[in-house]
C-alpha positions, 0 to 999 in steps of 0.5 A: 702754661708753664712756659707762659709763667716762666716767660714773664718772670725770666729776664732777657739774656741778650737783648740784641736778639730779644725774648722771642729768639730766646723762646725759640731756643728754649722750644728747640731744646725740648725737641728730640734731635731729629730733622724738626730740631735741626731745621728749627736751629737753622731758622733761629740762626737765620733770625739771629743773623738778621738781628745781628746785622743791625747791631754789628755791621761786620758780617764775617764776625757775625756768622761765627757769633751767631753760632757761639750765641746759640750755644750760649743761649741753649747752655750747650744743648744745641750744638749746631752741627747739622749739615744743613746748618754747616751749609747755611753758615758757610754761605751767609748771604743765602737764605736757608728758607729760599727754594731753589729754582728749577731750570 
């Protein structure tokens, strides 16, 4: 319930990403470091990259900007250093949620 009260009074820090991304980052910072937190970081980066493409057409600058913005929005609590995150950031055309095909 405290999250709901804070949500209504806290302004959106980066309007191009929106309040939902900001709330996801706040939730990710509340998790203990581990697989769940790393997976959530990748999902947040995927959402931010999609929204960033609407505002910024430069794909290469967008990949680096997403990482910087995650660190900025989390006040340095999310470092974006997991191997899955690095693999996602080096291949921006691949979806982190896509399953690999067998065969």
